[in-house]
C-alpha positions in Angstrom: 17.8 3.3 -3.3 19.8 5.3 -5.6 23.6 5.4 -4.4 23.1 2.8 -1.6 24.8 -0.7 -2.2 22.9 -3.7 -2.4 24.2 -4.6 1.2 23.6 -1.6 2.6 20.1 -1.8 1.6 20.0 -5.2 3.3 21.2 -3.3 6.4 18.5 -1.1 5.9 15.8 -3.9 5.7 16.7 -5.6 8.8 15.1 -2.3 10.7 11.8 -4.1 9.6 12.5 -7.5 10.7 12.0 -6.9 14.3 8.0 -7.6 14.9 7.0 -4.2 16.6 9.1 -2.0 14.3 7.4 -3.5 11.1 3.9 -3.1 13.1 4.8 0.4 13.3 5.6 1.0 10.0 2.5 -0.5 8.4 0.7 1.6 10.8 2.2 5.0 9.9 1.9 4.0 5.9 -1.8 2.7 6.3 -2.6 6.0 7.8 -1.7 8.3 4.7 -0.7 11.4 7.4 2.1 12.5 9.8 1.6 10.4 12.9 2.5 11.2 16.6 4.6 8.8 18.6 2.0 9.1 21.3 -1.1 8.3 18.7 1.0 5.3 17.5 2.2 4.0 20.6 -1.2 4.2 22.0 -2.7 2.3 18.9 -0.5 -0.5 18.9 -0.8 -1.1 22.7 3.2 0.2 23.6 5.0 2.5 26.2 5.6 5.5 24.8 9.1 5.4 25.3 8.9 1.8 22.9 7.5 3.4 20.0 9.8 6.7 20.1 12.9 4.2 19.8 11.4 2.0 17.3 9.8 4.8 15.0 13.2 7.0 15.1 14.8 3.8 13.8 12.8 3.6 11.4 14.0 6.9 10.4 17.5 6.1 10.4 16.9 3.0 7.9 15.0 5.8 5.7 11.7 4.1 5.9 9.8 7.2 7.6 10.3 10.9 7.4 9.9 13.3 10.3 8.3 16.8 10.4 7.6 19.3 13.3 3.8 20.5 14.0 2.1 22.2 16.9 -1.0 19.5 17.6 -3.4 22.0 19.3 -2.9 24.4 16.5 -2.0 27.2 18.8 0.7 29.8 17.8 2.7 32.0 20.1 3.8 32.0 23.3 2.4 29.4 25.6 1.5 27.2 22.7 3.9 24.7 23.6 6.8 22.7 21.4 6.0 21.7 18.1 5.4 17.6 18.0 7.2 15.3 16.0 5.6 13.2 13.5 6.5 10.7 11.4 5.0 9.3 7.9 6.3 7.2 5.3 9.3 8.1 3.2 8.4 8.0 -0.9 12.0 6.9 -0.9 12.2 3.0 -3.0 15.2 0.6 -2.3 16.6 -2.0 -4.6 15.3 -5.1 -2.8 11.9 -3.7 -3.3 10.1 -1.9 -0.1 7.3 -1.2 -0.6 6.8 -4.1 -2.7 6.9 -4.2 -6.5 5.4 -6.8 -8.7 6.5 -6.4 -12.3 6.7 -10.2 -12.8 2.8 -10.3 -12.6 2.6 -7.5 -15.0 4.3 -9.4 -17.2 2.5 -12.3 -17.0 -0.6 -10.4 -17.6 0.6 -9.1 -20.6 2.2 -11.9 -22.1 -1.2 -13.7 -21.5 -3.4 -10.9 -23.1 -0.9 -10.6 -26.0 -1.1 -14.3 -26.8 -5.2 -14.1 -26.2 -5.3 -11.1 -28.8 -3.2 -12.9 -31.0 -5.0 -16.0 -31.6 -8.6 -14.6 -31.0 -8.5 -11.3 -33.0 -9.3 -9.3 -29.6 -8.2 -6.1 -29.0 -5.2 -5.5 -26.7 -6.5 -3.3 -24.0 -9.6 -5.2 -23.0 -7.5 -8.8 -23.7 -5.3 -6.8 -21.0 -7.9 -6.0 -18.5 -9.3 -10.0 -19.2 -6.2 -11.8 -18.7 -5.8 -9.1 -15.2 -9.3 -10.3 -13.7 -8.2 -13.8 -14.0 -5.0 -13.2 -12.3 -7.0 -11.4 -9.4 -8.8 -14.5 -9.1 -6.2 -16.8 -9.1 -4.5 -14.9 -6.8 -7.4 -15.0 -4.0 -7.1 -18.9 -4.0 -6.6 -20.0 -0.3 -7.2 -16.7 0.9 -10.3 -16.7 3.5 -13.8 -15.6 2.0 -14.0 -11.6 2.5 -10.6 -11.0 3.2 -10.0 -8.2 1.4 -7.7 -6.0 3.2 -5.8 -9.2 3.8 -5.6 -10.3 0.5 -4.4 -6.4 -0.8 -1.5 -6.6 1.9 -0.1 -9.6 0.7 -0.2 -8.2 -3.0 1.8 -5.1 -1.4 -0.7 -2.5 -1.6 -0.3 -1.0 1.9 -4.2 -0.6 2.2 -5.1 2.5 4.2 -8.5 2.5 6.2 -10.0 3.9 9.0 -9.3 0.6 11.6 -12.2 2.1 13.7 -14.4 2.1 10.8 -16.1 -1.7 9.2 -16.7 -0.1 6.1 -16.1 3.0 3.6 -13.3 3.9 0.9 -9.7 1.6 1.4 -7.3 3.5 -0.6 -3.6 1.7 -1.7 -1.0 3.6 -0.2 1.5 1.7 -2.8 1.7 0.6 -6.1 3.1 -2.3 -6.7 3.3 -1.3 -10.5 4.7 2.6 -10.1 7.4 2.4 -12.7 5.3 1.1 -15.8 2.3 3.0 -14.4 4.1 6.5 -14.4 4.8 5.8 -18.6 1.9 3.5 -19.5 -0.9 5.0 -17.3 -4.1 4.0 -19.2 -2.8 0.8 -19.8 -1.5 -0.5 -16.4 -4.0 1.9 -14.4 -6.8 -0.2 -16.4 -5.2 -3.6 -15.9 -4.7 -2.8 -12.1 -8.3 -2.2 -11.6 -9.5 -5.0 -13.7 -6.8 -7.2 -11.5 -8.4 -6.1 -8.4 -12.0 -6.4 -9.7 -11.1 -10.1 -9.9 -9.8 -10.5 -6.6 -12.7 -9.2 -5.3 -15.0 -10.9 -7.0 -13.2 -14.5 -6.4 -13.4 -13.2 -2.5 -16.9 -12.9 -2.6 -16.9 -9.8 -1.1 -20.4 -8.7 -1.9 -21.0 -4.9 -2.9 -17.1 -4.1 -3.0 -16.0 -2.5 -5.7 -12.6 -1.2 -7.2 -12.3 2.0 -9.2 -9.8 4.3 -10.4 -9.5 7.5 -8.6 -5.5 8.5 -9.2 -4.3 11.0 -6.7 -0.8 11.9 -5.8 1.1 9.6 -3.7 -1.0 6.4 -3.9 -2.0 3.8 -6.1 -4.9 4.8 -8.7 -7.3 2.3 -7.5 -9.5 2.6 -4.4 -11.8 0.2 -2.9 -15.1 1.0 -1.8 -16.4 -1.6 1.1 -20.0 -2.0 2.5 -19.8 -2.1 6.4 -18.3 -5.1 8.1 -16.5 -5.9 4.9 -13.2 -5.1 6.4 -11.0 -7.8 7.6 
């Protein structure tokens, strides 16, 4: 994070070492909307005071931000106090939380340039073909159909309804954010092809990646049939 030393960033990262705190961060990041402490504690099977303690520590470390809102929708006298809600912070720190995978981009682009140079193929299709091949390699040693697990391991922070076995999985984090902001068509096309290769190698039947850009998340979403979220 700008203005922070590496040592300060490491001290902040220690907030995620504690397993309960890390699970809370992952849950809030997955939800994509502001989460109340009661909801988070109940979902993770924690006492309310334990959830509050760890959520506030994540706020202090800069991983979550807070806002206040009445959850009942009522206003005026008798409506009660606004609830404290938590959502994932947008800031990054220099040791890369959320995950960034710029080395992977460099490998894909280098392979594509080499392929285009030897075959005469246009660069954009070569990039996408190299990305599909990289996605297949990244699926190695992962269980068949483990789509969400594979995306999580790559730093995408999948966001989905844990009570729904299918549907659309949004990716709360773009591991290539800085490059995508500057070279959107190239990097987003590469990203979609990489995930396509990953899905194919995982043998996730009828699962599909598609471009669906929106503020605050990756440009790619994944559509899964029922019973394919693992």
